[in-house]
ZAMARTOR-394160 format. One record per residue: residue in three letters; x, y, z of N, C-alpha, C, O in turn. Coordinates in steps of 0.05 Angstrom, whole numbers, plus 5000, padded with zeros to 4 digits. Example, Ala and Ser with C-alpha at 12.3 -4.5 7.8 and 13.67 -1.06 7.14 Angstrom:
2
Ala526448865156524649105156526449345156528549345169
Ser525749555142527349795143525850015157526850235161
// end
This chain:
335
Unk909539130992908939331004908539231033907139031035
Unk909339341055908239291078908339571093909639771087
Unk906339531114905339731133906939691158907139471169
Unk908439961169908939951193906840071210904440101204
Unk907840131233906040311251906340631239904240761239
Unk908040721231907641051216908440981187907441141171
Unk910040791174911540871147910240661130909440451140
Unk910040711105909840461087912740461070913640661061
Unk913640251069916640151053915440101022913639941018
Unk916540251002916240280980917940060969920140040979
Unk917239890950918739680938920939760918920639930900
Unk923339610925925839720907927239930916928840050901
Unk926840010941928740160960928140480957929240680966
Unk925840460941925240800933924740990952924841230946
Unk924240900976923841010998921440981015920140771012
Unk920541181035918241101054916141301048916541491034
Unk913541241061911541421055910141411082910541221097
Unk908241641091907141611116904741371109904041311086
Unk903841251132901641031131899441121121897940981107
Unk898941391127896141521121896441531091894341621083
Unk897841491072897741551044897041261034896941241010
Unk896341011050896540821040893540741021893440611000
Unk891340871036888440881022887541131005885241170997
Unk890241301000889541530992889141540960890341370948
Unk887541720945887041700918889841780899890041790874
Unk891241830915894241940894896141680905896241580928
Unk897441620881899641420884902541450874902941410850
Unk904241510888907041570878908941380875909341250896
Unk910441300855912741050860914541130882915340980900
Unk915141360879917541470898916141780910914441920898
Unk917341830937917542060950918042250937916542440943
Unk919942300917921242520903919042610880919242820868
Unk916742410876915642480848913942730848913042840827
Unk913542830881911943100884913943310891913043520901
Unk916843310887918543500893919543610864920543830867
Unk919543540842921043630821918843640795917543450786
Unk918843900788916843910772917744260759919644390767
Unk915644360736916344680722913344810737911244690742
Unk913645040740911545210738911345320716913245450708
Unk908845280701908145410680905645600673903445510678
Unk905745770666903546010655901545830648902445660632
Unk899345810653896545710646894845910630893346050645
Unk894645950604893146200592890646150599889546360607
Unk889245960599886245950605885846010628884746230631
Unk886445890648886545950678887346260685886246400702
Unk889446340668890046560681887946850669887347050682
Unk887146780640885547020628882746940644881347120654
Unk882146720647878746720664879546880690877847050696
Unk881546860705881447030731882147290725881547450743
Unk883547400702884347630697881547830687880848060692
Unk880347590668877947710660876047780680875148010681
Unk875347590696873347660717874247920735872648100743
Unk876747900739877548190754877648400740876748610752
Unk878448420715877648630706874448740700873648980698
Unk873048540697869848610698868848710722867048880723
Unk869948610743869548680770870248970778868749130789
Unk872549000771873849310776872949540761873049770770
Unk871749450733871249650708868449650716867549840729
Unk867149460709864049470710862949510734861049660738
Unk864249370752862949450782863549700790861449810798
Unk865749860790865950100792863450280773861750420785
Unk863450270756861950440739858950400741857450590736
Unk857950170748855350070752854550080780852150020783
Unk855850130800855750070823852450180839851750410838
Unk851250010848849250040871848949840893849949620894
Unk847149970912847349800933845549570930845649410949
Unk843649510908842549270902844649020892844948790900
Unk846149170871847649040861849848920881850148680881
Unk851149090896852648940917851748780933853148600942
Unk848648820942847548600958847448360945847548150957
Unk847348380918847348090906850047970905850447720906
Unk852048160902854547980907854647900929854647650930
Unk854848050956854447890984853347680983854847490984
Unk850547640980848747430986849547190963849746960971
Unk849947240939851347040917853346880926853346630926
Unk855847080938858147020948858546800969860046600968
Unk856746870989855946731016854746431013855246231027
Unk852946460990851646230990853246020971852845780975
Unk854846090955856945950940859245820958859945590958
Unk860046020975862145910989861045741010862545571018
Unk858845751019857745601046856845311029858145091030
Unk854445361012853345121003854944980973854244770963
Unk856845130964858245060943860744950949861344720946
Unk862345140957865145070963865544900991866944700993
Unk864344971007864844871033863244581034864644371036
Unk861144581034859644331037859844131015860543891018
Unk859144270986858844090961861743990957862343750957
Unk863444220953865944100936867943980959869043770955
Unk868244090978870143971006869443801016870343581011
Unk867543841036866643691054865043391043865143171054
Unk863943441022862243231008863943110986865142910993
Unk864243190961865643090939868343030948868742790945
Unk870543170958873343100963872942890984873842670977
Unk871942901007871742751032870042601037870742421052
Unk867442591029865342431035865242411063865442201074
Unk864842681077864642711104861442671114860742681137
Unk859842641094856542591106855342511082856342541060
Unk852942391085851342291062848642451065847542551085
Unk848042441042845442561033844242491009845442350992
Unk841642581005839942540975842042580955843842740957
Unk841742410933843342500904842842770896844542930889
Unk839842800897839043080883840543320902841343530891
Unk840743280928842143500946845243470938846343700937
Unk846443330933849343220928849443420904850543630909
Unk848343370877848143500858848043750859849743870845
Unk846243880874845144170879848244320890849244520881
Unk849044130911851044280924854144320908855844500911
Unk854444050888856644070874856144240853858244340844
Unk853844310840852744490825853944830835855744960825
Unk852644880852853545100867856945140871858345340870
Unk857544860876860744900881862144970849864545040847
Unk860544920828862144970803861445210796862245290774
Unk859945380812858945660809861645830826862046060820
Unk863045720841865145800851867345970832868446180838
Unk867645810807869445890787872245810789873945890774
Unk872745620811875045510814876345280791878545320781
Unk874745080785874844880769872344700767870544730783
Unk872044510748870544340749870544110774872544080789
Unk868543990776868943840806870743580799871743470819
Unk871143490778873243260778875743370777877643230785
Unk876343610769879243710763879743830793882043800802
Unk877843960808878444060832879443820850881843820858
Unk877943630854878343370867881143300863882343230883
Unk882543310836884943140828887243410846889043360862
Unk886543660838887743840851888843860876891243880883
Unk886143830891886043800924888043590933889843610949
Unk887143350917888343090931891543080922893142960937
Unk892443190900894843220896896543360916898643260924
Unk895643620923896343730943896443620965898643580975
Unk894043530979893943370999895643171009896143151033
Unk896742990986897942810989901042880989902542741002
Unk902143120970904343210971905443311003907543241014
Unk903243471014903843561035904043391062904843481082
Unk903143131059903642911073906542831073907442751095
Unk907942831055910642711049912642901065912043121075
Unk914842791066917042981084917843231069918743431082
Unk917543241039917643441024916443480999916043270988
Unk915743680987914243690964915344000947917044150956
Unk914044050924914444230908913444460924911744420940
Unk914344700920913844950938911145070923910045260932
Unk910344970903907745040893905744900906903545010911
Unk906244650914904244500931903744530956901844450969
Unk906044700965905844790995905445071002905745151025
Unk904645220982905445510983907745610996907545771014
Unk910345510986912145540997913645790988915845810999
Unk913145950974914546200969912746460982910746460996
Unk914246660970912746940982910046980966909346910944
Unk908847130986905547180975905847280951904447150935
Unk907047460939906847590910907747250893906047140879
Unk909447150895910046940874908246780879907346700858
Unk906846660906905146500909902646590890901646440874
Unk902046790894899546920885899246890852897246840839
Unk901946920842901646960811902046630802901046550781
Unk903346480815903746190816900246050811899245940791
Unk899246100835896645950840894646140822893346010806
Unk894246340822892046440806892946430769891246460751
Unk894746390764895446460743897046170725896846150700
Unk898246020738900045770733899445540739897645510755
Unk900745320728900145070734902244930738904245000724
Unk902744700757905244540759905344270743903644100744
Unk907344270731907644100714909643860719911743830706
Unk908643640743911343490753912443320729911143260709
Unk915443260735916843120720916242850720916742690701
Unk914942760745914042460741911442450759911342340781
Unk909442590748906642620763905142310773904642120757
Unk904642320802903642070816901041990798900142170783
Unk899941810798897241700795895241770810895141700834
Unk893241920798891041980816888941750808888441710784
Unk887641590828885541420831883041490836881841390855
Unk881641670820878941700831876641470819876341360798
Unk875441460839872841210844871541290824871141530819
Unk870341000806868141030787866041190791865041310772
Unk865241200814862541360817863041640818861141800818
Unk865641740818865442010808867142070784866842290773
Unk868841900775870441960748868441890723868841990701
Unk866641710728864241620709861341740712859541680697
Unk861241920734859041990735857342230716857942460719
Unk856242190706855142350676854742660685855542840670
Unk853642720707853142940720855443110725855443350722
Unk857742940736859643080743861943140716863543330713
Unk861442940702863342960681862543210662864143330648
Unk859643260664858043490648859043740658859643930644
Unk859143740687860244020701863244050691864344260684
Unk864043810692867643860683868443970664870444100662
Unk866243910641866943970616865544310611866344460593
Unk863844370625862044610623862444790646860844980645
Unk863944800668863644950688864345220684863545380700
Unk865845290666866345620660863345690644862445910647
Unk861945510631859945650616857645630637855545750631
Unk857745520657855445510679855045780688853145810703
Unk856546010682856146300688854946390674853846610680
Unk854346260648852646460633849346420639848046620631
Unk847946220650845346240655844346390683842146430692
Unk846946450691846746590718846946880715845747040729
Unk848746950691848947210680846747320667846347560669
Unk845147150654842547230637840147300662838747510663
Unk840147090679838547170699838647440715836647570720
Unk841347520722842247770732841247970715839848160723
Unk842247940689841948170678838648250669837848470663
Unk837147990669834248080665833048170686830848270682
Unk833948150712833448260737834248480744832648620756
Unk837048600739838048810749839548940730840549160737
Unk840048850706842148990684844548910687845048740704
Unk846349010675848849020675850549040706852648910711
Unk849649160718850649150750850249010758851848970776
Unk848148790754847848580774850048360763851048200779
Unk850848380736852348170723855048250727856648070732
Unk855948490726858848550739859048450770860948310777
Unk857448520785857148480816856548160822857748020839
Unk854648080807853747860818854947600804854347380811
Unk856947660778858647390766861347530768862547440787
Unk862447710754865347790756865747850789867447720802
Unk864747990798865548100825865947780850867747730865
Unk863447650844863047440856865847220856867247140874
Unk865647160823867946980815871047090825872846940834
Unk871147350822873847450830874147430861876347340868
Unk872447490880873047480906873147170913874647120932
Unk871546930901871646670909874746610901876146510919
Unk876046650875878446500868880946680885882846560894
Unk880546880886882447040901882346950931884546890941
Unk880046930947880046880971880746590976881946520997
Unk880046430958881346160957884346130960885546010977
Unk885246270940888446280942888946430967890346280980
Unk888446660982889346751002888946611026890746631043
Unk886946481032886646301053888446031053889745931071
Unk888145971032890445731026893745841032895345691044
Unk894246061025897246151031897346251064899446271077
Unk894946281073894846391105895146151115897246111128
Unk893445981112892745711129895445511120895345271125
Unk897045591111899845451103902245571113904345441115
Unk902145871121904246031132904146161151906146271161
Unk901646181161900946381186898746311203896646271191
Unk898846291229896346211245897345941267899645841267
Unk895645891281895445731302896545401295895645291275
Unk897945301308898444991300897244891333897845001354
Unk895744701331894644591357895644281350896444171370
Unk895644161330896543921326898743881303898143991282
Unk900543771304902943691286901943471273900543321286
Unk902543421246902743171231906243131227907643281214
Unk906942941239910142931243911042851212909642701197
Unk913142961206914242901181912742991157912642861136
Unk911543201162909743311138911543521124913343651136
Unk910943551099911943811087911644021095913544191097
Unk908944081101908044351113905244271137903644091137
Unk905444431152903144481174900444611161900344781143
Unk898444471175896744701168896544821195897744731215
Unk894645081193895045271212891645391209890245451189
Unk891145401235888245551242888145871240889345991257
Unk887045991222886546261217883646351227881546341214
Unk883946441251881046411263879246701256876846711256
Unk880946871253879647151246878347161217877047341209
Unk879046941204877446921175875446641181875646461164
Unk873746601200872246351200869246351190867746161185
Unk868646621188865446701177865746751151863946691135
Unk868246891143868746961115868646691097867346651077
Unk870346521111871246221097869246061105869745821098
Unk867246071115865245851123865845611144864545401146
Unk868145701157869945491172871745351157872745141167
Unk872345421134875145311124877445361137879345211139
Unk877345611150879945711160880945551178883345591180
Unk879845311198881045171214882344961197881244761189
Unk884845031192886444891165887944691186888144461179
Unk889044751207890544521228888644311236889144071237
Unk886444421241884344181249883943991222883743751221
Unk883944141205882943921177885643771171885343541164
Unk887843851173890543691172890243481184890243251175
Unk889743561212889043291231887443071229888142851236
Unk884643151217882643011214880943081190878643171192
Unk882443031159881543081142878543001132877043141118
Unk877942721143875642711136873142751153871042631149
Unk873442941175871143041193869743251177870743431162
Unk867343191182865443491170865543651184865143871174
Unk866243661211866443921231869343981228871143801230
Unk869944271221871944351217872944571250875044581263
Unk870744691253872044821279870744661304868344621309
Unk873244561321872644321337873144401372872344301392
Unk874444591368873844751399872144921404870845001385
Unk871545021429869545201437870645531422873045591423
Unk868845681411869545851399870545861372871246081363
Unk870645681359871745551334869445591314868545371306
Unk868145831305866045861285866545681265868845641257
Unk864145531255864145351226861745411216860245231223
Unk860545591203858245611192857745351173855445301169
Unk859645201163859044971146857544741168855444601163
Unk859244741193857944571209855244571217853644391217
Unk854944851225852144951235850044891207847744821212
Unk850944931178849144811163848444551158846244471149
Unk850344411164850444101167847944041190845943901186
Unk848544171212847044151236843744121228842243941234
Unk843244391212840344441210839244281192837044181194
Unk841144221168839443981145839643691157838243521146
Unk841243591180840643341195838243411212836543231214
Unk837943591221835043621232832843581216830843471225
Unk833043671189830843671169830843411158829043361142
Unk832643211163832642901152834242921128834242721114
Unk835643131118836843151097839742971097840542811080
Unk840943041118844342961125843642681138841442611147
Unk846042521137846042311155849042201150850542291132
Unk849942001167853041921169854642091166856142091146
Unk854742281187856642511191858942381204858642221222
Unk861442441194863642331204865142541221865442761211
Unk866142501247867342621263870542541265871242361250
Unk872342651279874642611286875042341294876742191285
Unk872942261316873241981331872341751306872841511309
Unk871041831287870141611266872741601249872141471229
Unk875141661249876641661229879241531238880041541261
Unk880441411217882841191223884741301240884841551243
Unk886441141253888541191270891241311254892441201235
Unk891741521265894241611257896941641273897141811291
Unk898641501269900441571293902441741287904441731302
Unk902441921267904542121260903342371275904742571278
Unk900542371286899342631298899642621322898842431336
Unk900942841331901142911358900343221368900743411353
Unk899243241390898343491397901143661410903243581419
Unk900043901404902544131410901044251436898944361436
Unk902444211456902244391486899644261493898744051484
Unk898544421511895444331525893444511514893844751514
Unk891244391504889444521495886544431511886044211520
Unk884444691513882044611530880444381520880344341496
Unk879344251534877344061527876444111503876144351496
Unk875643891486874143921457874343661447875643461454
Unk872443731427872143511410874843391399875343151400
Unk876043551392879143531375880643331399881343111392
Unk881143401422882143261447880942981449882142771444
Unk877943001457877042771456877042501443877142261450
Unk876942631420877242421392879842351385880142151371
Unk882042521393884942431394886342231408886942011400
Unk886942341435888042211458889441941445890941931425
Unk888641741459889841431453889841401421891741331407
Unk886941481411886541351382888141561365888641471343
Unk888941791367890641941343893042071352893642291342
Unk894441951371896942111380897242131405895642011420
Unk899542301419900042381443900942611443902142711424
Unk900642731469901642981469904443021477905942911494
Unk904943261455908143321456908443521469910743601473
// end
């Protein structure tokens, strides 16, 4: 295998891959491996979401009170900020900052409370999708390529079975970590201790709102922002040759804890900061800054710290920002 300025030639004439995939966790023998497969109904995944949604709609309506709703708002915000954004995404998947092990485990545990998947399974899903989207083409399931109705059914109730799935090489410190493996086996059951605590505190209303509504909002919201961030929104920087471009969906910045700056993330996936330009609100970055001042966070990666990507180019002219100062000659040119 040889690496040029932009492409990796695959032995045997199988095709070419972007150079940024050279150190990726996912390894495909042929670029076509992420194109062909079958979307199949996944009963456990489907019943999990439908069951939580039914509990939220029926139980939540019948037992509504403002205290329970406040639990829902506070718990959802906490799990999305500290669990999903910081624990699962910026730390576990991208390792974009360093912290004490006890804090890492706390953040990842909160990530399991989101209700999407276990930490190792979530990493596998994320990296397969990330890898596929960097290639010239991939299955519609992996790039949110169908209508919103179809994509919602697929992402919330189904799984993609590729004809020839690539290898996902997860590093031993994650794949063999006892705590992460425990969460991987028990992530659904981790809702039970929370449910018991909420029931003891506020009865069934707290359970319906603090568990069912929280999980439903997080899982549905994860799909919705994923769909929007690959189909609608601003493109500041283009990854040339990619199957789909990430898009910035700015009006959801506070709701998503900064995860909505997906065009920025496609351009600089290893950056701990997602909102890069003035006015791009990023609560996840604000939280990291606060924890850094307390001495809990260090080794934060920003766009300037990431490897050169020749396929990355700016679109039009943007105001001075961290994104521009970090990219320039190091990450492409203005198109």
